[in-house]
Structures are given as C-alpha cells and as structure tokens.
C-alpha positions in Angstrom: 52.2 100.0 106.9 50.9 102.2 104.0 47.4 102.4 102.6 44.5 100.3 103.6 43.6 98.1 100.7 40.6 96.1 101.4 38.5 95.8 104.4 36.7 98.7 106.0 38.6 100.2 109.1 36.7 99.3 112.3 35.3 102.4 114.0 34.1 100.5 117.1 35.0 97.4 119.0 32.5 94.5 118.9 32.1 91.7 121.5 34.7 89.6 119.8 37.2 92.4 120.1 36.5 92.9 123.8 36.9 89.2 124.3 40.3 89.2 122.5 41.5 92.2 124.5 40.5 90.4 127.7 42.8 87.5 126.5 45.6 90.0 126.1 45.1 91.3 129.6 44.9 87.7 131.0 48.2 86.8 129.2 49.8 89.9 130.8 48.6 88.8 134.2 50.0 85.4 133.6 53.4 86.9 132.6 53.3 88.9 135.9 52.8 85.9 138.1 55.2 83.7 136.1 58.1 86.1 136.0 57.6 89.2 138.2 55.5 88.4 141.2 57.4 88.9 144.5 60.5 90.2 142.8 61.7 93.6 141.6 61.8 93.6 137.9 65.5 93.2 137.1 66.1 96.5 138.9 69.7 95.8 139.7 70.3 99.2 141.3 66.9 99.6 143.0 66.3 102.8 141.0 62.7 102.3 140.2 61.5 101.3 143.7 63.2 104.5 144.8 61.3 106.5 142.2 58.0 104.9 143.2 58.6 105.8 146.8 59.6 109.4 146.1 56.6 110.0 143.8 54.1 108.4 146.3 55.7 110.2 149.3 55.6 113.6 147.6 52.0 113.2 146.6 50.5 111.7 149.8 52.8 113.0 152.6 54.1 116.4 151.3 51.3 117.1 148.7 53.7 118.5 146.2 55.1 117.6 142.8 58.6 115.9 143.3 60.6 118.5 141.4 63.7 117.6 143.5 64.8 114.6 145.4 67.2 114.5 148.4 67.1 110.7 148.5 70.1 109.8 146.3 73.0 111.2 144.3 73.6 114.0 146.7 70.3 115.7 145.8 69.2 116.3 142.2 66.2 117.3 140.1 63.7 114.4 139.7 61.0 115.1 137.2 63.4 117.1 135.0 65.4 113.9 134.5 64.4 112.7 131.0 64.2 109.1 132.2 61.7 109.8 135.0 58.0 109.7 134.2 55.9 112.8 134.9 52.1 113.2 134.7 51.9 109.8 133.2 50.0 106.6 133.9 53.1 105.2 135.7 53.0 108.1 138.2 49.3 107.4 139.0 50.1 103.7 139.6 53.1 104.6 141.8 50.8 106.7 144.0 48.0 104.2 144.2 50.1 101.1 145.0 51.6 101.2 148.4 54.3 98.5 148.0 57.0 100.1 145.7 58.2 96.7 144.4 54.7 95.6 143.4 54.1 99.0 141.9 57.2 98.7 139.6 56.2 95.3 138.4 52.5 96.3 137.9 53.6 99.4 136.0 55.8 97.2 133.7 53.1 94.6 132.9 50.4 97.3 132.6 52.4 99.0 129.8 53.2 95.7 128.2 49.4 95.1 128.0 48.7 98.6 126.9 51.2 98.3 124.1 49.6 95.0 123.0 46.2 96.6 122.9 47.6 99.4 120.8 49.0 97.0 118.3 45.7 95.1 118.3 43.9 98.3 117.3 46.6 99.2 114.7 46.4 95.8 113.0 42.6 95.9 113.2 42.8 99.2 111.3 45.1 97.7 108.7 43.6 94.2 108.4 40.0 94.5 109.6 40.5 91.2 111.3 40.1 90.6 115.0 42.0 87.3 114.8 45.1 88.7 113.2 44.9 91.6 115.6 45.1 89.3 118.6 48.0 87.4 117.2 49.9 90.7 116.5 49.1 92.1 119.9 50.4 89.0 121.7 53.5 88.9 119.6 54.3 92.6 120.4 53.6 92.1 124.1 55.9 89.1 124.3 58.5 90.5 121.9 62.1 90.5 122.9 62.1 94.3 123.3 59.2 94.5 125.7 60.1 91.4 127.8 63.8 92.4 128.0 62.8 95.8 129.3 60.3 94.4 131.7 62.8 91.9 133.1 65.8 94.2 132.9 65.0 97.4 134.7 64.1 99.2 131.5 61.1 101.3 132.3 62.5 104.3 130.4 62.1 102.1 127.3 59.1 100.0 128.3 56.7 102.8 129.2 57.0 104.7 125.9 56.8 101.4 124.0 53.2 101.3 125.1 52.3 104.5 123.3 54.1 104.0 120.0 51.3 101.8 118.5 48.8 104.5 119.3 51.0 107.1 117.6 51.0 104.9 114.5 47.3 104.4 114.6 46.6 108.1 114.1 49.6 108.6 111.7 48.0 105.9 109.5 44.7 107.6 109.8 46.3 110.9 108.8 47.6 109.4 105.6 44.1 108.1 104.7 42.2 111.3 105.7 40.0 112.7 103.0 39.4 116.2 104.4 41.6 118.8 106.0 39.6 118.6 109.3 40.1 114.9 109.5 43.8 115.3 108.8 44.2 118.0 111.5 42.1 115.9 114.0 44.2 112.8 113.5 47.4 114.8 113.5 46.5 116.3 116.9 45.8 112.8 118.4 49.1 111.5 116.9 51.0 114.4 118.5 49.2 113.9 121.8 50.3 110.2 122.0 53.8 111.2 120.9 54.0 113.7 123.8 53.0 110.8 126.2 56.2 109.1 125.1 58.2 112.0 126.4 56.1 112.4 129.6 56.6 108.8 130.4 60.4 109.3 130.5 61.2 107.9 127.1 63.4 110.4 125.4 65.4 107.7 123.6 62.3 105.9 122.4 60.9 109.2 121.3 63.8 109.5 118.9 63.2 106.0 117.5 59.5 106.6 117.3 60.1 109.9 115.5 62.3 107.9 113.0 59.5 105.3 112.6 56.9 108.1 111.9 59.3 109.8 109.5 60.0 106.6 107.6 56.4 105.7 107.3 55.2 109.2 106.3 58.1 109.6 103.9 57.6 106.3 102.1 53.9 106.8 102.0 54.5 110.2 100.5 56.8 108.8 97.8 54.1 106.2 96.9 51.5 108.9 96.6 53.7 111.1 94.4 54.6 108.1 92.2 51.0 107.3 91.7 49.7 110.8 91.2 50.3 113.2 88.3 49.5 116.1 90.7 51.5 115.8 93.9 50.3 119.1 95.3 47.7 117.6 97.6 50.2 115.1 98.9 52.7 117.9 99.6 50.1 120.0 101.4 48.9 117.1 103.5 52.5 116.3 104.5 53.1 120.0 105.5 49.9 120.2 107.5 50.6 116.9 109.3 54.2 117.8 110.1 53.3 121.2 111.5 50.3 120.1 113.6 51.9 116.8 114.8 55.2 118.6 115.9 53.4 121.6 117.5 51.1 119.4 119.6 53.9 116.9 120.6 56.4 119.6 121.6 53.8 121.9 123.1 52.1 119.4 125.4 55.5 117.8 126.5 57.1 121.2 127.1 56.6 120.7 130.8 59.1 117.8 130.5 61.2 119.0 127.6 62.3 122.4 128.8 63.3 121.4 132.3 64.9 118.3 130.8 67.2 120.3 128.4 68.2 122.5 131.3 68.9 119.5 133.5 71.0 117.6 131.0 73.1 120.7 130.2 75.0 120.1 133.4 75.2 116.3 133.3 76.9 113.5 131.5 74.5 113.9 128.6 75.5 117.6 127.9 77.5 116.5 124.9 77.4 113.7 122.4 78.3 110.1 123.5 81.0 108.3 121.6 80.1 106.2 118.6 81.0 103.0 120.6 78.6 104.1 123.4 75.9 104.8 120.7 76.4 101.2 119.6 76.9 99.8 123.1 77.3 96.0 123.1 74.2 95.1 121.2 74.9 96.0 117.6 74.2 93.3 115.1 77.8 92.2 114.4 79.5 88.8 114.6 81.3 90.2 117.6 78.0 90.6 119.4 76.9 87.0 118.7 74.5 87.8 115.9 73.1 84.3 116.0 71.5 85.0 119.4 69.8 88.0 118.0 67.7 86.4 115.3 63.9 86.3 116.1 64.0 82.6 116.9 66.4 83.2 119.8 65.4 83.0 123.5 68.1 84.9 125.2 66.9 87.6 127.7 69.4 89.9 125.9 67.7 89.3 122.6 65.8 92.5 121.7 64.6 91.0 118.4 62.9 87.8 119.6 59.3 87.2 118.6 59.2 83.4 119.0 58.9 80.5 116.6 55.3 81.1 115.7 55.8 84.9 115.4 58.7 84.4 113.1 56.9 82.0 110.8 53.8 84.3 110.6 56.0 87.3 109.9 57.6 85.3 107.0 54.1 84.5 105.8 53.2 88.1 105.9 55.9 88.8 103.4 53.9 86.8 100.9 51.7 89.8 100.5 54.6 92.0 99.6 52.8 93.5 96.6 50.4 95.2 99.0 51.7 98.7 99.6 51.3 98.6 103.4 53.4 95.4 103.5 56.0 96.7 101.2 56.3 99.8 103.4 56.5 97.8 106.6 59.1 95.5 105.1 61.2 98.4 104.0 61.1 100.0 107.5 62.0 96.6 109.0 65.0 96.3 106.7 66.1 99.9 107.5 65.9 99.2 111.3 68.0 96.1 111.0 70.6 98.0 109.0 70.7 100.7 111.6 71.5 98.0 114.3 74.1 96.3 112.1 76.7 99.1 112.3 76.4 100.1 108.6 76.7 103.4 106.9 73.1 104.0 107.9 74.1 103.7 111.5 76.7 106.3 111.1 74.2 108.6 109.4 71.7 108.2 112.2 74.5 108.9 114.8 75.2 112.2 112.9 71.7 113.4 113.5 71.3 115.9 116.4 70.0 114.2 119.6 70.6 110.7 118.3 74.3 111.3 119.1 73.3 111.7 122.8 71.6 108.3 123.0 73.2 105.1 124.0 72.3 101.5 122.9 71.5 101.4 119.2 69.5 98.2 119.8 66.7 100.4 121.2 66.0 100.8 117.5 64.6 97.3 117.8 61.3 98.9 119.0 60.8 99.7 115.3 61.6 96.1 114.5 59.1 94.9 117.1 56.3 97.0 115.7 57.0 96.0 112.1 57.4 92.3 112.9 54.1 92.3 114.8 52.3 93.9 111.8 53.8 91.4 109.4 52.9 88.6 111.7 49.3 89.9 111.8 49.2 90.0 108.0 50.7 86.5 107.9 47.9 85.3 110.2 45.3 86.9 108.0 46.9 85.4 104.9 46.9 81.8 106.3 43.5 82.0 108.0 41.9 83.3 104.7 43.2 80.1 103.0 42.3 77.3 105.4 38.5 77.5 105.3 36.7 75.4 108.0 39.7 74.9 110.3 40.3 78.6 110.5 39.3 79.0 114.1 41.1 75.8 115.2 44.3 77.1 113.6 43.8 80.5 115.1 43.3 79.1 118.6 46.5 77.0 118.0 48.4 80.2 117.0 47.3 82.0 120.2 48.0 79.0 122.5 51.5 78.4 121.0 52.4 82.1 121.3 51.4 82.3 124.9 52.9 78.9 125.8 56.1 79.7 124.1 56.5 82.8 126.3 55.3 81.4 129.6 56.9 78.0 129.5 59.7 77.7 126.9 61.4 81.1 126.3 62.6 82.0 129.8 63.1 80.1 132.9 61.4 81.8 135.9 63.9 84.1 137.5 64.9 83.7 141.1 62.4 85.4 143.2 63.4 88.1 145.6 61.7 87.8 149.0 62.0 91.5 149.6 60.1 91.7 152.9 62.4 89.0 154.4 65.5 90.6 152.9 64.6 94.0 154.4 64.3 92.4 157.8 67.5 90.5 157.4 69.6 93.5 156.4 70.3 93.9 160.1 73.0 96.6 159.8 70.7 98.9 157.7 67.8 98.1 160.0 69.9 99.3 162.9 70.9 102.5 161.1 67.3 103.2 160.0 66.2 103.5 163.7 68.5 106.5 164.3 67.0 109.9 164.0 68.6 112.8 162.1 69.6 113.5 158.5 72.6 111.7 157.1 73.8 109.4 154.3 75.2 105.9 154.2 77.7 104.3 152.0 78.6 100.8 150.8 82.4 100.6 150.7 83.7 99.7 147.3 80.7 101.1 145.4 81.9 104.6 144.7 80.0 105.2 141.5 76.7 103.4 141.8 74.9 102.0 144.9 74.5 98.5 143.4 72.1 96.1 145.1 71.8 98.3 148.1 69.5 100.5 146.1 66.8 97.9 146.9 66.8 98.7 150.5 68.0 102.2 151.2 64.9 104.2 150.4 62.5 101.6 151.7 64.2 102.0 155.1 64.2 105.8 154.9 68.0 105.9 154.2 69.9 108.0 151.7 72.9 106.5 149.9 75.8 108.6 149.0 76.3 107.0 145.5 74.7 107.7 142.2 71.5 105.7 141.7 69.6 107.7 139.2 69.7 105.9 135.9 72.0 106.6 133.0 72.4 110.4 133.7 74.8 111.7 136.3 76.7 114.8 137.4 80.4 114.3 136.4 81.7 116.5 139.3 79.8 114.4 141.8 80.9 111.0 140.5 84.5 112.3 140.3 84.3 113.3 144.0 82.9 110.0 145.1 85.4 107.9 143.1 88.3 110.0 144.3 87.1 109.5 147.9 86.9 105.7 147.4 90.3 105.5 145.8 92.3 107.5 148.3 91.8 105.6 151.6 93.8 108.0 153.7 91.2 110.7 153.1 88.2 108.6 152.4 86.5 109.2 155.7 87.1 113.0 155.5 85.6 113.2 152.0 82.7 110.9 152.9 82.1 113.2 155.9 81.9 116.2 153.5 79.0 114.3 151.8 77.2 113.8 155.1 78.1 110.1 155.3 77.7 109.0 158.9 77.8 105.2 158.4 79.9 103.0 156.1 79.1 99.3 155.5 81.5 96.7 154.2 81.2 93.1 153.1 84.5 92.5 154.9 86.6 94.2 157.5 87.7 97.7 156.5 91.0 99.3 157.4 90.2 102.9 156.7 91.4 105.6 159.1 88.5 107.7 160.6 86.1 104.8 160.6 85.1 103.4 164.0 84.0 99.7 164.0 80.5 99.4 165.4 79.4 95.8 164.9 79.4 92.8 162.6 75.8 91.8 162.0 74.6 88.4 160.9 74.7 87.8 157.1 71.6 88.2 155.0 70.9 85.0 153.1 70.1 85.3 149.4 70.1 89.1 149.4 70.9 91.5 146.6 73.7 92.9 148.7 75.3 91.6 152.0 77.3 94.2 153.9 77.2 93.1 157.6 80.2 95.2 158.8 79.1 98.5 160.2 81.4 101.5 160.8 80.7 104.9 162.1 82.4 107.8 160.3 84.3 109.8 163.0 84.7 112.7 160.4 80.9 112.9 159.9 79.7 116.4 159.1 76.1 117.5 159.5 73.9 118.1 156.5 74.1 121.9 157.2 76.7 123.9 159.2 78.3 127.3 159.4 81.9 127.4 158.2 84.0 130.1 160.0 86.7 130.1 157.3 86.4 130.2 153.5 88.7 129.8 150.5 87.8 131.0 147.0 89.5 129.2 144.0 89.3 131.2 140.7 90.0 129.4 137.4 88.6 126.9 134.9 87.2 123.6 136.1 90.2 121.6 135.3 92.5 123.9 137.2 90.1 124.1 140.1 90.0 120.3 140.4 93.8 120.1 140.3 94.2 122.5 143.2 91.2 121.5 145.2 91.9 117.7 145.1 95.7 118.0 145.0 96.5 120.9 147.4 93.5 121.2 149.7 91.2 118.4 150.4 93.9 115.8 150.9 96.0 118.1 153.2 95.9 117.7 157.0 95.6 121.5 157.3 92.3 121.5 155.6 89.4 121.0 158.1 86.1 120.6 156.2 84.2 121.2 159.5 85.4 124.8 159.8 86.5 125.7 156.3 84.6 125.7 153.0 86.1 125.8 149.5 84.3 128.0 147.0 85.0 127.7 143.3 84.2 130.0 140.4 85.3 130.9 136.9 85.4 134.6 137.8 85.6 136.6 141.0 82.6 138.5 139.6 80.5 135.3 140.0 80.6 135.7 143.8 78.2 138.1 145.6 80.1 141.2 146.8 79.1 140.7 150.5 80.4 137.1 150.4 83.6 138.0 148.5 84.6 140.5 151.2 84.2 137.8 153.9 86.4 135.2 152.1 89.6 134.5 154.1 91.7 133.4 151.1 91.6 133.7 147.3 93.6 131.4 145.2 94.0 132.7 141.6 94.6 130.1 138.9 94.4 132.6 136.0 95.3 136.2 135.3 92.5 138.6 136.4 90.8 141.0 134.1 90.9 144.7 134.8 87.5 144.6 136.5 88.6 141.6 138.5 91.8 143.4 139.5 89.8 146.3 140.9 87.8 143.9 143.0 90.9 142.1 144.2 92.6 145.4 145.2 89.5 146.3 147.2 89.5 142.8 148.8 93.2 143.0 149.7 92.8 146.5 151.2 90.1 145.0 153.4 92.6 142.5 154.8 92.0 139.6 152.5 94.8 137.3 151.5 95.5 136.5 147.8 97.7 133.7 146.5 99.7 134.4 144.5 100.1 137.9 146.0 99.5 139.8 142.8 99.5 143.1 144.8 103.2 142.6 145.3 103.9 141.4 141.8 103.9 137.6 142.3 102.4 135.4 139.6 102.7 131.9 141.0 101.9 130.1 144.3 102.8 126.7 145.7 101.0 124.0 147.6 103.1 124.9 150.7 101.8 128.4 150.7 98.2 127.2 150.4 98.8 124.7 153.2 100.4 127.3 155.4 97.4 129.6 154.9 94.9 126.9 155.7 96.9 126.0 158.9 96.3 129.5 160.2 92.6 129.2 160.1 90.6 128.7 163.4 88.9 125.3 163.9 85.4 125.8 165.1 82.4 123.6 164.2 78.9 125.1 164.2 76.1 122.7 163.0 72.9 124.2 161.9 69.4 122.9 162.7 67.2 121.8 159.9 63.5 122.3 160.8 61.9 121.4 157.4 63.3 119.0 154.8 60.8 118.3 152.0 61.4 117.6 148.3 61.1 121.2 147.2 61.8 123.2 150.4 64.4 123.3 153.1 64.2 125.5 156.3 67.4 125.9 158.3 67.7 127.8 161.6 71.0 129.6 161.6 72.5 130.7 164.9 75.6 132.6 163.7 76.6 134.5 160.6 79.1 133.1 158.1 79.1 130.7 155.2 76.3 128.2 155.6 77.3 124.9 153.9 74.6 122.5 152.8 75.6 119.0 151.7 73.4 119.0 148.7 73.9 119.9 145.0 71.5 122.9 145.2 74.0 125.2 143.4 74.6 122.7 140.6 71.1 123.2 139.1 69.1 126.3 138.4 65.9 126.8 140.3 66.9 127.0 144.0 66.2 130.3 145.8 67.6 131.2 149.2 65.9 133.8 151.5 66.9 134.9 155.0 64.1 136.7 156.8 62.7 137.8 153.4 66.1 138.9 151.9 67.3 137.0 148.9 70.7 135.3 149.1 73.0 133.8 146.5 73.7 130.1 146.4 77.2 129.1 145.4 79.1 125.8 144.8 80.9 124.6 147.9 83.6 121.9 148.2 83.1 121.0 144.5 79.8 119.1 145.1 78.0 120.9 147.9 76.3 124.3 148.2 76.9 127.4 150.4 75.0 130.6 151.2 76.7 133.6 152.8 74.6 134.9 155.7 75.5 138.2 157.4 73.3 137.5 160.4 71.5 134.7 162.2 67.9 133.8 161.3 65.7 131.4 159.4 67.0 130.5 156.0 64.4 129.2 153.5 65.5 127.4 150.4 62.8 126.7 147.8 63.0 124.9 144.4 60.9 126.0 141.5 62.9 126.2 138.2 61.8 128.9 135.8 62.1 126.2 133.1 59.4 124.2 134.8 57.0 127.2 135.1 57.6 128.0 131.4 57.0 124.4 130.5 53.7 124.3 132.5 52.4 127.4 130.8 53.3 126.2 127.3 51.9 122.7 128.0 48.6 124.1 129.3 48.2 126.3 126.3 49.0 123.5 123.9 46.6 121.1 125.7 43.7 123.5 125.7 44.3 124.3 122.0 44.5 120.6 121.1 41.3 119.7 123.0 39.6 122.7 121.4 40.5 121.4 117.9 39.4 117.9 118.8 36.0 119.1 120.1 35.5 121.5 117.2 36.4 118.9 114.5 34.9 115.8 116.1 31.5 115.9 114.4 33.2 116.4 111.0 35.3 113.3 111.5 33.1 110.8 113.2 
C-alpha cells in the first residue's frame, strides 16, 4: 500500500464512479438472488435469525436496548457478547426488515457491497483509476473470505470486513498528510471506522485489522526513515497517529468493549485457547489440503479464493513491485500467508495478548483479501495502460468474467430452504407454540447446541434449553446440559430444573419422567425433524419458592463433585422443594439468607471468621456436614442423602407478571428462597428489589439463580450492568470529542 506515486488522489466521485458503484451494487443483488434468496445464509444453528428477532422485538415491542436475552442458553447478556452487533448498520436493518431470515441475508449482502465500495475508494485513492477500482472492488466482494462468511453463518467476520477498507483509506491518508491538522483529522476518521469493527461484533477481525494497520504503518515508517536523513518528523507523525487512532477507536467502542470484557471473564473465552484451536482446521499445511486453498480454488471452505481473473491480475500487479505501495502490499501479503502456514510467525502472533483468545487463524485471510484486491487493481491498471484502443473492451471483459465466474462457475446454488413451509410443517413445535406460559423445549440428543432447531424455536416464540449463542458459552451451563443428556435416569429431573416442559425426539425415547404425547407427521426437507413429542413430568416453573435449601462451600471443582455426585442424582433430592446454593466462602452469602439455610456442606476448612458464622448458624438450629462443632472433619454421601430425605416436599410456583429483556417482575406469595431458572447470578448487572428493598442474587443449582425473601411481595429484577453505563459515558465523550475535532479541522483539510 505505501505512498501514492503518480496520479492525484480523487477528492470526489464523478459520474463514472457512481456508475461503477452501481455495478457493484447490482452484482451484490445478483449474488443475493443467486445464492441467498429464500434461505438462511448457512446459519446451521439458527443463531442469527434469533439475534434479528431479539433486536427487532426489543426495539419495537419493548422499546429497550436488548442488554439481556431470555430466549436461549438459559438467559445471558446479548449486546455484551463480542460477536453480537450493537449500534451498527446491521442492528438498523434487523429492526427495519420484518422477516428475520430475509434480514440476515440482506445484512450479509449489504456488508459485502459496502466492503466492495470501500475497496473501490481505497484503490481509487492509490491508483486514481475508476476502472482498476471497480475490478478491485468486485474481486474483494467475491473473495473467498467474504463469500465463505456470507454462505457460512459468519456475520461476526463478514460485518467488520466491510469497514476494514475504510480504515485503510484514512490510514493511507494519514501517512500522506502534510500538516498536523490533516494527520489528526484522518487519524480520527481511521479510529472511528476501526471502532465500527468492534461495534459490529468483530472482535477477531479487529485483531487482524489492527495487525494490518500495524504492518502498513510500520513498513511505511521504515521506508520514510530509510529515505530521510532526519527521521524526527516521521517519528512524531507515527506517535500522533498512534495516540489519536487508538484513543478514538477504544473510546467510541467502549460501550461494547467494557461490557464485553466483563462478559467474557465468566465464559469459555476467559483464558487463552489452545494453539490447535488457534489454528483450527484451516491452517495452510499439507494436512489441511493446501491445494484447495490457493486463490484459483473454488471450494466454499477456501478463504483465499479470488478467482482465475483475480489471480492473474494480482500476478500482473506484482510487475510494479518497484513501486513502494506495491512492495509494501506484497510484503504484507507474504506475512499473512506465513501466519496462516503454521510457521514461527504464527507462534509469535499466538503469543500476543488477545490473539491467543481467538480461534481460526485463517481469519487472517481478510488481510490476504485486501492485499490481493489492491494488487489486482494495480494489475488491471498496468494492463489497461498498455493496451491502447482496446482498453475499454478489455476492461469490460475483466468485469464480465469476474462476475460470471462468481455467479455461474465458482459455486453451485445451495439448496434453498422454504422456511415458511418448514415452519408450518414442524407440527410438534407448532403445537407447543400454541401453549401459554413460560417454559423451554429441548431436542433430545443435542445437549450442547440446538442444531437445526435454532431455525424454528425463536420464530415460533419458543426457548430452547441448549446453547445457541455463537462461539462463546458459559462452561457451567454446558456442563449441566451435557451431564443431563448423558445420565438418562436423571435427565428429566435435570431438564425440569432448566424449565424444560417438552422434549422432542427424532425417534422414540425411553427416558423415565417423560410422558409420550404424540408422534406428528414428518417435516419433509427440514433442517431438523423431531416428530416425537414428550411432556416432562418433572417440569418446574421458571420461578418458584423452595422451602428447603442446601449451601455447598468449596472451590468449583469440589462443588461440582458433590452437587453432581451426591445430590442431584439422588432420589432424596427434590428440586421442586429444595435449592442448592454454592459459594467459595460462607461470607459470600447474605446474613439473612445464611441463617435460613437448612444444611451447610463444607468442602474446605473454614477460616476463623467463617468459623464464627458457622457457630452462630449452628446455635440457631442449622445443620453442618461434617459436624465441625463436634470435631468431625469429613462427611459421606449417605449423610448428605439422609439430611435431604428429612426435608419437607412442598412445591410453591411463583407468578411472573412481567418478562422483558431487561426486567422481570415476580409476584411472591410466601417467604423463602425464590428460585429463577435463569443465569442472572452468573453475570454482573442484575439487581433484585422487594417492595423497594434491595436483595442479593445468588447462584442456585449450579446454573440457576435464587433470591432469599423474608416476606411475600412483588420482586422486581432489573438488568443494567455498570460496565455498560461506564461504556456509554466514555463512548459519548469520545464521540463528541471526535466530532469536534473533525468540525474544527475540516476547513484546514478540505
């Protein structure tokens, strides 16, 4: 990319440019109708139609931001999820387009087109040629990375890919700025577009774009230092750019970043992924079928594809290698390929903070897509400059071949999903959807992810038990659901604890506690076909008051060992009347709740402060296992079972009067431990209030939540994380400051 050597950068778009941008738009529309119309874009788990529904419903029905979602994964933060867009163009389209399946596909193609327009403008800046810009834009739009993500449920990568070219436009302008005001002005715009990558749910692409920016700025800096005897100006420019660019990017995206860090701290992304997960299955090695990964390939798994014409033009672009911008572009291309080839550079990148939390090294191919498009644009310019009179004929041939290659030769049209028909023919789900009340459903056999059922659940107003929320999950929840699926003798009990009322199977189920309802007709050519409907006889309401409680004190591993091994699976444990609380320390439990616990199970030696509380608890009539007040240091499963067997069995459901994304209201008729089958206690931000009095929210039954209430009344639960509030304040300040700079410096730049 580098310096502009020849040709004055265009400061406006002429009629030819507008015509060529229209061609890009029409090519995107053709891609939509060729591959995406009437089907959900490769969304194997139905995640994105769920997201579209939740965002639209929150805006139009509840008139709130969807900070939380009840609709899948046992309840979890929504916009704090780094993969979910917030305040982005995608959110606007999800709200405006009623059909969620159409919305997902339109969002995908819209961002393909937007990215292509960005590359068009970038190459126009570099080459000052509308023809080469159109070629580059089409090659980027139809590159393997963008088409793979459009056809493969990859919105967290596709959406940010649309903004990366715009980042690079202003990064290039920064390096060519002649005044400090121009440098700051362009740095602000580059940072603004960089923040849009994060706001669009593209944390992984943000990392690769940051690497692209770093490589370009670093190489450009080295060239400047090499050519100049006085590198002070280059150093000062680099410092100013880095400070302004970073401050604007982090500041504006704080509303997404700060809640995102808080959210991921308790999920599967809290620590680094393994190196194998970082590589995933797409690294450029012989084992991953490297021959399919060359740009000429046509596999839908080929992230590097740019087609035959694109590959030839990129090679032609290398004929201008003596130009600094082409040399820089080629070097970045080579580095990106080496990163994907499992080399020492790959290991170095993996060692960088945050990169070691990212899966799929082939997402680095977004850098490859950008650099190949630029090289192809240069190649087109090189050839068209040499051919004289047949220039426009050859240019038209380039464009026609690129579009034809994508629309008719690269992919076969994928089987279309007749979602309206499929929804009507999922007769079992249709029957369940007509039932009132709050409950979850479960596809037997899918204990980790909802699979194809994700297409249908949310559109029918149903909530699946399983995880369906992208590549980030809560380990304690998935452990619970998998344990429930593997242990058939207690499956119905554990599913009931998760508010599962109905279970569907693709064949007859032989699971105790499930009552056969009906076998419905099969759904022909559906993403999932589960016609056998069962009612869970051990169903538990979303909220109820438990008359008995057990508190397990110890580390997470010890807690799981006892809870799963000595409690949940035992016949003496009745989840309708007894709740299991877990904590690392007895001091984590509110005093009023502690004194009402029926049984405390100690899995570690108490501290002196804890011993005082335990003594007070025992004097109040509480039972402790092992009975440390009498010198015992160990307990047994039999003692725990005997204690559980002495509990009374009374079930007291609670009435939920309001259930919106960020607020729940429950009418409680009797005091005790109110259990809510939702992961409210697993994430900061939920507040509980009974008639104006604040109450603590604790973890219940490993995956649920519980609030101790000393009297009946109306319990209000509201979700507003402090991290979100902090992020909003910082983002507003950063946005106002950025706009002020742009307005103040605009006349000096234009």
